[in-house]
Phi, psi and omega in degrees: 000141177245174181295343183264355180288147178290158177295154178302323179225126178235132175252117176263113191242117179149156187249018172278096196306311184300313182292324177294317178298320179295321180296317177298313180299326179295319178294316179299317180297321179295320179294319179290330177292322178289327179212094182303339182270001182300136180270133182254127176248114184252112188238156173258133185309316183292349183247007179273122182269164177298132179090348184291318178297317179301318180295316183289335183257005178293143181303137179275145177299332184260005179071023182290143174277154178215158176234127178244118178251126176243106178271160183050050184296343177295343182267003178297142177291159184304314181294326179289323176302316179299321179294318180294316181297318178298319179295319182299333179288329180221071183291153178288147183287340183251020181227140171248123180252130178237125179246129177249119183228132184283356187090183181093182187284322184296127180076018182295331178300321177296311182302310181298320183294312182287330174298313181296329180285351177100015179295149173288135182247124174250110183267126180257114181275143178291134178270107186239336186263151181301319180297324179291324179290324175298318178297321178300313180301313181298320180290330176299320179287324177297321177302328181267006180077023181233177177229163174221137181291160181299317181290329178290321178297319178293320179296321179294319178296319178296324184282320189267324183106195190262351183292123185295326179295317179294319179297317180297318179296321180294318178297316180300318182293320178296322179298319182284329188264356179233154181254348184296139176296321177242121180284129180255173182298328181297320179295319178297317181297318179297316187288326187251026174304129179087355182300324182294329182288313180221123178251168176300329180295322177299314181297314182297316180300316180296320182293311183289339177272000175083014180267081188299311183300316179297316182298317181291320179296315179295321179299313182295322178294316180299314179295320183291337181256011170101008176288129185292137177307323182296328177289324179292319176298317180299319179294319177298317179297319179297319178298319180288323177297322178297318176301316182295319181295312182291321181294333182259005181289151178304135185288343183274357179267141181223158171052234183296326178298316180294316179299318179294319179297321184274344184071031179238152172292149183305321181297325180288322177300315180299317180295315181295324178299321177293322181292338182291341180303126179096351181261144172233167183302318183292317179297320179295319178298317180294322180295318179297321177296322180295320179292323177298321177294318179296322179301317178296320183290320182285346178263019174118350182279349181229161184276337187224092181301324181297315178297318180300319180291317179298317179298319181295318178299318179297319179295317180301312181297320179295321180294327179296319183268356177083010180282000000 
């Protein structure tokens, strides 16, 4: 082991999804850097059975390294939590275990147990303040080896909104589409012309509510006025993720408790609950798969991003009604 190798057990704690995903990916990347042949097992907490972790972390006859990622660790069964905590006390030398937990009361026994066992804890703080979002935008450009002026960062935040995924996608697109070492407000204005008139959120809301004609009209207007396809895909994905989060929330939570559990403001929870009418688990799963396909196509996998987006909006509306 070297100083750059990841810890045997890492707990990523926090519900800022994008940042938590990046933290998990960072640990996996470090493990793969140490051993490019390491096998990665990516699991969902609610689907991990008793004995599965033991099986995946058992020593290999060939000495192979492995990485086990357990997302939504709050959904692990009681017996599996006990197994994970016991493993964290004596982790295998050839395995890296990463646990992603959003925080909160559910699964707290796991959090307390692995902390006590000595796991490395990466705490993800919620980005709630305007200044923090501005810092996030600036850091996105620093990650890419570029800079953005203060007024340009504010203009980008005003144009795109507060969703970190949309902000990250907008920053990424500007990095690829501009050559300036420092991005200025003029570049942001050129790129996001028309954003105020129609945003990805407008398109997403119309699609998940089943208003096909409105969604297609808004989509075409957004594309025609310069809104990047990648931002529209991100908004559609965000709308569907919100449906999934609210739809799978505990039924005994209400009002502020539910909003706190989901990490959403109450007004947004109320809106998403209204949008859930007409949706079922299977339709939602198919819609999410369609958006994932569209994401690949608008990033170079397809010849016509506009067609891919129109088709995806049609699929989302069809999935909502079960057709």
